[in-house]
C-alpha positions as CSV (number, residue, x, y, z in Angstrom):
1,M,6.2,-31.9,-25.5
2,L,7.9,-31.9,-28.9
3,E,11.1,-34.0,-28.9
4,S,12.3,-33.5,-32.4
5,S,14.0,-30.4,-33.8
6,I,13.3,-28.0,-36.7
7,R,14.9,-24.9,-38.0
8,F,13.4,-22.4,-40.5
9,I,13.3,-18.8,-41.5
10,H,10.1,-16.8,-41.2
11,S,9.8,-13.8,-43.6
12,A,7.0,-11.7,-45.0
13,D,6.3,-8.5,-47.0
14,L,9.2,-8.7,-49.5
15,H,7.5,-6.1,-51.8
16,I,10.0,-7.0,-54.5
17,D,10.3,-4.5,-57.3
18,S,8.9,-1.5,-55.4
19,L,9.1,1.4,-57.8
20,F,9.5,4.2,-55.2
21,K,7.1,6.3,-57.3
22,T,7.1,9.3,-54.9
23,K,10.9,9.6,-55.2
24,G,11.2,10.5,-58.8
25,Y,12.8,13.8,-57.9
26,L,16.0,12.0,-56.6
27,P,19.1,11.7,-58.7
28,G,18.9,8.8,-61.2
29,E,21.7,6.8,-59.6
30,L,20.2,7.0,-56.1
31,L,16.7,6.1,-57.4
32,E,18.2,3.1,-59.1
33,R,19.9,2.1,-55.8
34,L,16.5,2.4,-54.0
35,R,14.8,0.3,-56.7
36,Q,17.4,-2.4,-56.4
37,S,17.2,-2.5,-52.6
38,T,14.3,-4.9,-52.4
39,F,16.1,-7.3,-54.8
40,E,19.3,-7.1,-52.7
41,A,17.4,-7.7,-49.5
42,F,15.8,-10.8,-51.0
43,D,19.3,-12.1,-52.1
44,R,20.4,-11.7,-48.4
45,L,17.3,-13.7,-47.4
46,I,18.3,-16.5,-49.6
47,H,21.9,-16.3,-48.3
48,A,20.7,-16.4,-44.7
49,C,18.7,-19.6,-45.4
50,I,21.7,-21.3,-46.9
51,E,24.2,-20.1,-44.3
52,N,22.0,-21.2,-41.4
53,K,21.2,-24.6,-43.1
54,V,17.4,-24.2,-42.5
55,D,14.9,-26.9,-43.3
56,F,12.6,-24.4,-45.1
57,L,11.7,-20.8,-45.7
58,L,8.3,-19.3,-45.0
59,I,7.1,-16.2,-46.8
60,A,3.8,-14.9,-45.3
61,G,2.4,-12.7,-48.0
62,D,3.2,-9.7,-50.2
63,L,6.1,-11.1,-52.1
64,Y,5.4,-8.6,-54.8
65,N,4.6,-4.9,-54.4
66,E,1.7,-4.7,-57.0
67,E,-1.0,-6.8,-58.3
68,I,0.9,-6.7,-61.6
69,R,3.9,-8.9,-60.9
70,S,6.8,-7.8,-63.1
71,I,8.6,-10.6,-65.0
72,K,11.9,-9.2,-63.6
73,A,10.6,-9.7,-60.0
74,Q,9.3,-13.2,-60.7
75,V,12.4,-14.4,-62.4
76,H,14.6,-13.0,-59.6
77,L,12.6,-14.9,-57.0
78,R,12.7,-18.1,-59.1
79,R,16.5,-17.9,-59.4
80,G,16.7,-17.4,-55.6
81,F,14.5,-20.4,-55.0
82,E,16.5,-22.5,-57.4
83,R,19.6,-21.8,-55.2
84,L,17.6,-23.1,-52.3
85,Q,16.5,-26.2,-54.3
86,E,20.2,-27.0,-54.8
87,M,20.6,-27.1,-51.0
88,D,17.4,-29.1,-50.5
89,I,15.6,-26.2,-48.8
90,H,11.9,-25.9,-49.3
91,V,9.9,-22.7,-49.6
92,Y,6.2,-22.2,-48.5
93,I,4.4,-19.2,-49.9
94,S,1.1,-17.5,-49.2
95,Y,0.0,-14.4,-51.2
96,G,-1.4,-11.3,-49.5
97,N,-3.3,-8.2,-50.2
98,H,-0.6,-6.8,-52.6
99,D,0.0,-9.8,-54.7
100,Y,-3.4,-11.5,-54.6
101,I,-4.1,-14.4,-56.9
102,E,-6.5,-12.7,-59.2
103,G,-4.1,-9.8,-59.9
104,K,-2.8,-9.3,-63.4
105,T,0.2,-11.5,-63.9
106,L,2.3,-13.5,-66.4
107,P,2.9,-16.6,-64.3
108,I,6.5,-17.8,-64.1
109,K,6.9,-21.5,-63.2
110,M,8.7,-21.9,-59.9
111,P,11.0,-24.9,-59.0
112,D,9.6,-28.0,-57.3
113,N,10.8,-27.0,-53.9
114,V,8.3,-24.1,-53.8
115,H,4.9,-24.8,-52.3
116,I,2.2,-22.1,-52.8
117,F,-1.2,-21.9,-51.1
118,Q,-3.4,-21.5,-54.2
119,S,-6.8,-20.7,-52.6
120,Q,-8.5,-18.5,-50.0
121,N,-9.5,-21.7,-48.3
122,V,-7.1,-22.7,-45.5
123,A,-5.1,-25.8,-46.5
124,H,-1.8,-27.4,-45.5
125,H,1.4,-28.6,-47.0
126,S,3.5,-31.3,-45.4
127,F,7.3,-31.0,-44.9
128,E,9.2,-34.3,-44.9
129,K,12.7,-34.9,-43.4
130,N,14.5,-38.2,-43.6
131,G,11.5,-39.8,-45.2
132,E,9.1,-38.8,-42.4
133,V,6.5,-36.0,-42.2
134,L,8.0,-33.5,-39.7
135,A,5.6,-30.6,-40.0
136,H,2.3,-29.5,-41.4
137,I,2.3,-25.9,-42.6
138,Y,-1.1,-24.3,-42.8
139,G,-2.2,-21.2,-44.8
140,F,-4.2,-19.5,-47.5
141,S,-3.7,-16.9,-50.2
142,Y,-5.7,-13.8,-50.9
143,E,-7.8,-14.3,-54.0
144,T,-8.8,-10.6,-54.2
145,R,-7.3,-7.5,-52.7
146,E,-9.2,-7.7,-49.4
147,V,-10.0,-10.5,-47.0
148,R,-12.2,-9.3,-44.2
149,D,-13.3,-12.7,-42.9
150,R,-11.8,-14.3,-39.8
151,K,-9.6,-17.1,-41.1
152,V,-8.0,-18.4,-37.9
153,P,-10.9,-20.8,-37.0
154,F,-10.2,-22.7,-40.2
155,F,-6.6,-23.5,-39.2
156,T,-7.5,-27.0,-38.0
157,K,-4.7,-29.4,-36.9
158,E,-4.3,-32.5,-39.0
159,E,-2.7,-35.6,-37.4
160,G,0.5,-37.1,-38.6
161,A,3.2,-34.4,-37.9
162,D,5.3,-33.4,-35.0
163,Y,4.9,-29.6,-35.7
164,H,2.0,-27.5,-36.8
165,I,2.8,-24.1,-38.2
166,G,0.3,-21.5,-39.3
167,M,1.0,-18.8,-42.0
168,L,-1.3,-15.8,-41.6
169,H,-1.2,-12.6,-43.5
170,G,-3.5,-10.4,-41.4
171,S,-3.8,-8.2,-38.4
172,L,-5.1,-8.0,-34.9
173,D,-8.8,-7.0,-34.9
174,T,-7.8,-4.2,-32.5
175,N,-5.2,-2.7,-34.9
176,T,-5.9,1.0,-35.7
177,D,-2.7,1.8,-37.6
178,H,-3.3,-0.3,-40.7
179,D,-6.1,-1.7,-42.9
180,V,-7.4,-4.7,-40.9
181,Y,-7.4,-7.8,-43.2
182,A,-8.0,-11.4,-42.0
183,P,-8.6,-10.1,-38.5
184,F,-7.8,-12.2,-35.5
185,S,-7.3,-12.1,-31.7
186,L,-4.5,-13.7,-29.6
187,Q,-7.2,-15.8,-27.9
188,E,-8.1,-17.3,-31.3
189,L,-4.5,-18.1,-32.2
190,R,-4.1,-20.0,-28.9
191,R,-7.4,-21.8,-29.3
192,Q,-6.2,-23.5,-32.4
193,E,-3.2,-25.1,-30.5
194,L,-0.7,-24.7,-33.4
195,D,3.0,-24.7,-32.4
196,Y,4.0,-21.5,-34.2
197,W,2.3,-18.6,-36.0
198,A,4.2,-17.0,-38.9
199,L,2.5,-13.7,-39.4
200,G,2.7,-11.1,-42.2
201,H,1.2,-7.8,-43.3
202,I,2.5,-5.5,-40.5
203,H,5.8,-4.0,-41.6
204,K,7.1,-3.5,-38.0
205,R,8.5,-6.6,-36.4
206,S,7.0,-7.7,-33.2
207,V,6.4,-10.7,-31.0
208,L,2.7,-10.9,-30.2
209,S,2.9,-14.1,-28.2
210,T,5.6,-16.4,-26.9
211,D,3.2,-19.3,-26.1
212,P,2.7,-20.2,-28.8
213,P,5.2,-18.0,-30.6
214,A,3.3,-15.6,-32.9
215,L,5.7,-13.2,-34.7
216,Y,5.7,-10.4,-37.3
217,P,9.1,-10.2,-38.9
218,G,8.2,-6.9,-40.6
219,N,9.3,-6.3,-44.2
220,I,12.8,-7.1,-45.4
221,Q,13.6,-3.6,-46.8
222,G,12.3,-0.2,-45.6
223,R,10.9,2.1,-48.3
224,S,10.3,5.3,-46.4
225,R,11.1,7.0,-43.1
226,K,7.9,5.3,-41.7
227,E,9.8,2.0,-42.2
228,S,13.0,3.0,-40.4
229,G,15.7,0.9,-38.7
230,E,16.8,-2.6,-39.4
231,K,14.5,-4.8,-41.5
232,G,14.7,-8.5,-42.1
233,C,13.4,-11.9,-41.0
234,Y,13.4,-14.3,-38.0
235,L,15.6,-17.4,-37.7
236,V,13.4,-19.8,-35.8
237,E,14.5,-23.1,-34.2
238,H,12.8,-25.6,-31.9
239,I,15.3,-27.8,-30.0
240,S,15.3,-29.5,-26.6
241,G,11.7,-28.7,-26.1
242,E,12.1,-24.9,-26.5
243,W,11.4,-22.4,-29.2
244,N,14.2,-19.9,-30.0
245,Y,14.1,-17.1,-32.5
246,H,16.4,-14.2,-33.3
247,F,16.1,-11.4,-35.8
248,V,18.4,-11.4,-38.9
249,P,18.8,-7.9,-40.6
250,L,18.6,-8.0,-44.4
251,Q,18.1,-4.4,-45.5
252,S,20.3,-3.0,-48.2
253,I,19.5,0.6,-47.3
254,T,18.4,1.8,-43.9
255,Y,16.0,4.7,-43.2
256,V,17.1,6.7,-40.2
257,S,15.7,9.7,-38.3
258,T,17.8,12.0,-36.1
259,T,17.1,15.3,-34.2
260,V,19.3,18.3,-33.7
261,D,18.3,20.5,-30.8
262,D,18.9,24.1,-29.7
263,L,19.2,25.8,-33.0
264,E,17.4,29.0,-32.0
265,N,20.4,31.2,-32.6
266,T,22.0,29.3,-35.4
267,P,22.8,31.5,-38.5
268,S,22.3,30.1,-42.0
269,E,26.0,29.8,-42.7
270,E,26.3,27.3,-39.8
271,L,23.7,24.9,-41.4
272,E,26.4,23.1,-43.4
273,R,28.2,22.1,-40.2
274,V,25.0,21.1,-38.6
275,L,23.9,18.9,-41.5
276,E,27.4,17.3,-41.9
277,R,27.5,16.5,-38.2
278,A,24.1,14.9,-38.3
279,K,25.2,12.7,-41.2
280,G,28.4,11.7,-39.4
281,E,26.4,10.6,-36.3
282,V,24.3,8.1,-38.3
283,A,27.0,6.8,-40.7
284,G,27.7,3.2,-39.9
285,G,29.2,1.4,-42.9
286,S,26.0,0.9,-44.8
287,P,23.8,3.2,-47.0
288,V,21.4,5.5,-45.1
289,M,18.4,7.6,-46.2
290,L,18.3,10.3,-43.5
291,T,15.5,12.5,-42.1
292,I,16.7,15.3,-39.8
293,T,14.5,17.2,-37.4
294,L,15.8,20.7,-36.7
295,V,14.5,22.0,-33.4
296,G,14.2,25.8,-32.9
297,Y,15.7,26.8,-36.2
298,A,14.1,30.1,-37.2
299,G,15.8,30.8,-40.5
300,S,14.6,30.5,-44.1
301,I,13.3,27.2,-45.4
302,E,14.8,28.2,-48.8
303,D,18.2,28.4,-47.1
304,I,17.8,24.9,-45.6
305,Q,16.9,23.5,-49.0
306,E,19.9,25.0,-50.6
307,W,22.3,23.7,-47.9
308,V,20.8,20.2,-48.2
309,E,21.6,20.3,-51.9
310,V,25.1,21.4,-51.2
311,V,25.7,18.7,-48.6
312,N,24.1,16.0,-50.7
313,E,25.8,16.7,-54.0
314,N,29.1,15.0,-53.3
315,E,27.7,11.6,-52.1
316,D,29.2,8.6,-53.9
317,F,26.5,6.0,-54.4
318,G,29.1,3.5,-55.5
319,S,30.4,3.2,-51.9
320,D,28.8,1.2,-49.1
321,D,28.6,4.0,-46.5
322,W,26.8,6.9,-48.2
323,V,24.3,9.0,-46.3
324,W,21.6,11.0,-48.2
325,I,19.6,13.7,-46.5
326,E,16.1,12.9,-47.8
327,E,14.0,15.2,-45.7
328,I,14.3,18.0,-43.2
329,K,11.6,18.6,-40.6
330,I,11.5,21.7,-38.5
331,E,10.0,21.9,-35.0
332,G,9.4,24.9,-32.8
333,R,9.8,27.5,-35.5
334,A,6.2,28.9,-35.4
335,T,6.0,32.6,-34.6
336,W,2.3,32.7,-34.6
337,D,-0.5,31.5,-32.3
338,E,-2.4,29.1,-34.5
339,E,-5.4,28.9,-32.2
340,E,-5.7,32.7,-32.2
341,L,-5.4,32.9,-35.9
342,M,-8.0,30.2,-36.4
343,G,-10.5,32.3,-34.4
344,G,-10.1,35.4,-36.5
345,S,-12.5,36.7,-39.2
346,H,-9.7,37.2,-41.7
347,F,-8.7,35.0,-44.7
348,T,-6.0,33.2,-42.6
349,G,-8.5,32.2,-40.0
350,E,-10.9,30.9,-42.6
351,L,-8.1,28.9,-44.3
352,L,-7.1,27.3,-41.0
353,R,-10.6,26.4,-40.1
354,T,-11.1,24.8,-43.5
355,I,-7.8,22.8,-43.2
356,S,-8.8,21.6,-39.7
357,E,-12.1,20.1,-41.1
358,L,-10.4,18.1,-43.8
359,N,-10.6,14.3,-43.7
360,E,-8.7,11.7,-45.5
361,E,-11.6,10.7,-47.7
362,E,-12.0,14.3,-49.0
363,I,-8.3,14.6,-49.8
364,E,-8.3,11.2,-51.6
365,E,-11.3,12.4,-53.7
366,W,-9.6,15.6,-54.6
367,L,-6.3,14.0,-55.6
368,S,-7.7,10.9,-57.3
369,P,-7.6,12.5,-60.8
370,L,-3.9,13.0,-60.3
371,F,-3.2,9.5,-58.9
372,N,-5.3,7.9,-61.6
373,H,-3.8,10.0,-64.5
374,R,-2.4,7.7,-67.2
375,K,1.0,9.3,-67.1
376,A,1.3,10.7,-63.6
377,S,0.4,7.5,-61.9
378,K,3.6,5.9,-63.1
379,Y,5.6,8.3,-60.8
380,I,3.3,8.8,-57.7
381,H,1.1,6.7,-55.5
382,P,-1.9,7.6,-53.3
383,I,-1.1,8.9,-49.8
384,K,-2.9,7.5,-46.7
385,G,-3.0,7.7,-42.9
386,E,0.1,9.2,-41.3
387,E,1.4,10.3,-44.7
388,T,-1.7,12.4,-45.3
389,S,-1.4,14.0,-41.9
390,D,2.2,14.9,-42.5
391,V,1.4,16.5,-45.9
392,I,-1.4,18.6,-44.4
393,E,0.8,19.8,-41.5
394,Q,3.7,20.7,-43.8
395,T,1.4,22.4,-46.3
396,K,-0.3,24.4,-43.5
397,T,3.1,25.5,-42.1
398,L,4.4,26.6,-45.5
399,L,1.2,28.6,-46.3
400,L,1.2,30.3,-42.9
401,E,4.8,31.2,-43.2
402,R,4.5,32.6,-46.7
403,M,1.3,34.6,-45.8
404,I,2.6,36.0,-42.6
405,N,6.0,36.9,-44.0
406,H,4.2,38.6,-47.0
407,E,2.1,40.6,-44.6
408,R,5.1,41.7,-42.6
409,R,6.9,42.9,-45.8
410,R,3.9,45.0,-46.7
411,T,3.9,46.7,-43.3
412,I,7.7,47.5,-43.3
């Protein structure tokens, strides 16, 4: 049993300087707040380290959002690490699939308290306290965008330390929601007999195991409604023979989703009240990007869009409690039988059958000229997974509504 004590913060997936390319339609002041949010969350991470007087900070991959690490992002991180150096707090960094070593970069020298895993081969750094080695911290960095090999078997304990901590930017080999890099199983983690596993890559925080602790802290700042709720890091401590950890929120802006039910008989002029009420229910003293699902509303989509603009236009981004309605989703508005339409011999049926046969690879191929366009690529990024499915469903709904309403007007 470990008799000594240790305290550290475990973070991952900072994605500093995310450009929010798909949000170029937003007001300039709001877009700038979004772009600053990852920097602000990082500043809160540094403050949390100092406030909690930790021994060291772990960052398990994806410090930067792109293979091209901006000078602004690197200098901001350096300044934060210099603040930690003043407090004798060390930093241990591994690079992931977004900020891999061979990416294009102008390297900025980091202070001496920063220890970086420089190779795809698993190695370890030693942490000393009061003149003695207290912990060995093991890890590796991605040299290229993808690491498909199983890396856990190479996390081999080296004698001479009380604690053995692994840093691993990867995912369970059974994961179906994300690209599986550096795959592992819980059995593999336990087999290596390390004391703690500091995981990264998955943006949703979770505790995979308590013995030994194997945690994903998630990213420190959400960047879309898919990354909703509080975002941050884990404060971890081993004392009196037990591991304790609790989540520390760091996000500057919170993505929130809410649902408004029973709108079947709601007239258009009531939408302002509905939207304002939804905003009031999620307001909590910090900035919010809000997605509202309207259940049963059967009015015009154009009316909804206009009311959203009216409700949003008076937000003050200089305050700390603004709520911006980013997206409206509508459920239960269909007035057609999609299965029946799909079986028809008309154009609508053929359109639906074609859409149902689409796969992500085809869509990616069709849109790649746009995403790779020299000018357009600065403002948009490729869509994948759940985002692709959402776009297909929204497009299908809009097309059907326009076509059916057009047909109705012709028969009146």
